[in-house]
C-alpha positions as CSV (number, residue, x, y, z in Angstrom):
1,M,-40.8,4.8,-42.9
2,S,-37.7,3.3,-42.6
3,N,-35.9,6.0,-42.2
4,Y,-38.0,7.0,-39.2
5,G,-37.4,3.6,-37.4
6,S,-33.9,3.9,-37.8
7,N,-33.5,7.3,-36.3
8,A,-35.5,6.5,-33.4
9,S,-33.0,3.6,-32.7
10,D,-30.2,5.9,-33.0
11,A,-31.9,8.4,-30.8
12,L,-32.4,5.6,-28.3
13,S,-28.7,3.9,-28.3
14,A,-27.9,7.9,-28.2
15,I,-29.5,8.6,-25.0
16,F,-28.6,5.2,-23.4
17,L,-24.9,5.3,-24.4
18,S,-25.1,9.1,-22.6
19,S,-27.0,7.8,-19.5
20,F,-24.3,5.1,-19.1
21,L,-21.3,7.9,-19.8
22,I,-22.9,10.0,-17.2
23,V,-23.1,7.1,-14.3
24,Y,-19.6,6.1,-15.0
25,I,-18.3,9.4,-14.6
26,I,-20.1,9.9,-11.4
27,F,-18.9,6.4,-10.2
28,F,-15.3,7.3,-11.3
29,V,-15.4,10.6,-9.5
30,V,-16.9,9.2,-6.6
31,F,-14.4,6.3,-6.6
32,A,-11.3,8.8,-7.0
33,V,-12.8,11.1,-4.0
34,I,-12.8,7.4,-1.9
35,M,-9.3,6.8,-2.5
36,L,-8.1,10.2,-2.3
37,A,-9.1,10.3,1.2
38,F,-7.8,6.9,1.8
39,V,-4.5,8.0,0.6
40,A,-4.5,11.3,2.3
41,F,-5.7,8.8,5.7
42,V,-2.6,6.3,5.4
43,I,0.0,9.3,5.0
44,I,-1.4,11.0,8.0
45,C,-1.3,7.5,9.7
46,N,2.1,7.0,8.9
47,W,3.3,10.5,9.9
48,K,2.0,9.8,13.5
49,L,3.9,6.8,13.3
50,F,7.0,8.0,12.5
51,E,6.8,10.9,15.0
52,K,6.3,7.9,17.6
53,A,9.3,6.0,16.4
54,G,11.3,9.5,16.6
55,E,11.5,9.8,13.1
56,P,10.4,13.3,11.4
57,G,7.0,12.8,10.0
58,W,7.8,14.3,6.8
59,K,9.5,11.4,5.8
60,A,6.9,9.5,5.6
61,I,5.9,11.2,2.2
62,I,8.7,10.7,0.3
63,P,8.6,7.5,-1.8
64,F,10.9,4.8,-1.3
65,Y,12.7,6.5,1.7
66,N,9.7,6.3,3.5
67,Y,9.8,2.8,3.2
68,Y,13.3,2.7,4.2
69,T,12.7,4.3,7.1
70,M,10.0,2.4,8.4
71,A,12.3,-0.7,7.7
72,D,15.2,0.9,9.3
73,F,12.8,1.7,12.7
74,S,11.0,-1.8,12.6
75,L,13.5,-4.4,11.6
76,T,17.1,-5.0,12.6
77,K,19.8,-3.9,10.2
78,P,20.2,-7.0,7.9
79,T,16.6,-7.8,7.8
80,S,16.0,-4.2,6.7
81,L,18.2,-4.0,4.0
82,V,17.3,-7.3,2.6
83,I,13.3,-6.3,3.0
84,F,13.8,-2.9,1.1
85,I,16.0,-4.2,-1.7
86,M,13.5,-6.7,-2.4
87,F,10.4,-4.1,-2.4
88,T,12.6,-1.8,-4.6
89,A,13.6,-4.6,-7.0
90,A,10.1,-5.5,-7.4
91,M,9.0,-2.1,-7.5
92,V,11.6,-1.7,-10.5
93,L,10.6,-4.2,-12.4
94,S,6.7,-4.1,-12.1
95,P,6.5,-1.9,-15.5
96,C,7.7,-5.4,-17.0
97,S,4.4,-6.6,-16.1
98,G,3.0,-4.4,-19.1
99,I,5.1,-6.8,-21.7
100,P,2.4,-9.5,-22.7
101,W,4.7,-12.6,-22.6
102,V,6.9,-11.0,-19.8
103,A,3.9,-10.3,-17.6
104,L,2.8,-14.1,-17.3
105,I,6.2,-14.7,-15.3
106,V,7.3,-11.5,-14.1
107,A,3.7,-10.1,-12.8
108,P,2.9,-13.3,-10.4
109,I,6.6,-12.8,-8.8
110,V,6.7,-9.2,-8.4
111,W,3.2,-9.1,-6.6
112,L,4.4,-12.0,-4.3
113,V,7.5,-10.1,-3.3
114,I,5.7,-7.0,-3.1
115,M,3.3,-8.6,-0.8
116,V,6.0,-10.7,1.7
117,A,7.9,-7.8,1.8
118,N,5.1,-5.6,2.8
119,G,4.0,-8.5,5.3
120,V,7.2,-8.5,7.1
121,M,7.6,-5.2,7.4
122,N,3.7,-4.8,8.5
123,F,4.7,-7.5,11.2
124,G,7.8,-5.4,12.4
125,I,6.0,-2.3,12.4
126,A,3.3,-3.7,15.1
127,K,6.1,-5.7,16.7
128,A,8.5,-2.4,17.4
129,F,5.5,-0.9,18.9
130,G,5.0,-3.4,21.4
131,R,2.1,-5.3,20.1
132,D,1.9,-9.3,20.5
133,V,2.0,-11.5,17.7
134,G,-1.9,-12.0,17.4
135,I,-1.7,-7.9,16.6
136,C,1.3,-8.4,14.4
137,V,-0.7,-10.8,12.2
138,C,-3.5,-8.7,12.1
139,C,-1.4,-6.2,11.0
140,I,0.0,-8.2,7.8
141,F,-3.9,-8.5,6.9
142,F,-5.3,-5.2,7.7
143,A,-2.6,-2.8,7.6
144,P,-4.5,0.8,7.3
145,I,-6.5,-0.3,10.8
146,V,-3.7,-1.7,12.6
147,R,-1.2,1.3,11.8
148,A,-4.3,3.9,12.6
149,I,-4.3,2.1,15.7
150,L,-0.8,2.2,16.4
151,A,-0.5,6.0,15.3
152,F,-3.7,7.7,17.3
153,S,-3.7,5.6,20.5
154,K,-2.6,7.3,23.1
155,N,-1.0,4.9,25.6
156,I,0.8,2.6,22.5
157,E,4.3,3.8,22.3
158,Y,7.2,3.0,20.2
159,T,9.6,0.3,21.9
160,G,12.0,-0.2,19.5
161,D,11.5,-4.0,19.4
162,K,12.8,-4.8,16.4
163,L,12.0,-8.0,14.2
164,T,14.9,-10.0,13.0
165,I,15.0,-12.8,10.2
166,F,18.5,-12.3,9.1
167,P,20.4,-12.3,12.0
168,S,23.8,-10.1,11.8
169,S,27.0,-12.1,12.0
170,N,29.5,-11.0,14.8
171,N,32.7,-11.7,12.9
């Protein structure tokens, strides 16, 4: 009798684990499909934004170069270089976040720098398309939605009004 009880509990645990695994796989597949659709949506929006700004749309696909191009058409020259260098340095340092003790110091700084750089960039993008401060602030927090509005709206055009944080010297 003792072997029968042991086998029944083993069978129940195997059924539970297999059903848990099936639910986990279904959840993962649904999540992956949603994320891929979101990434495709963001790429399409960026492609349209690049074309509205007078840049070739294919530049939206190339990592780092797309960020540099966006900085170039939405921020003034010294500001765009500072933001691009901040973003690139943070992305280069982000693998250090996997080192246990270094992660305590590096990870929060890296993510803060990335969030500030992206916030300035999104504010500059909305400003470059002639939007007021309210929409620019909305673009910081709801970038995909505002970028979609900027990209697909027929009456919004690129004005070239670039954001200046670091003024260039006239020397």
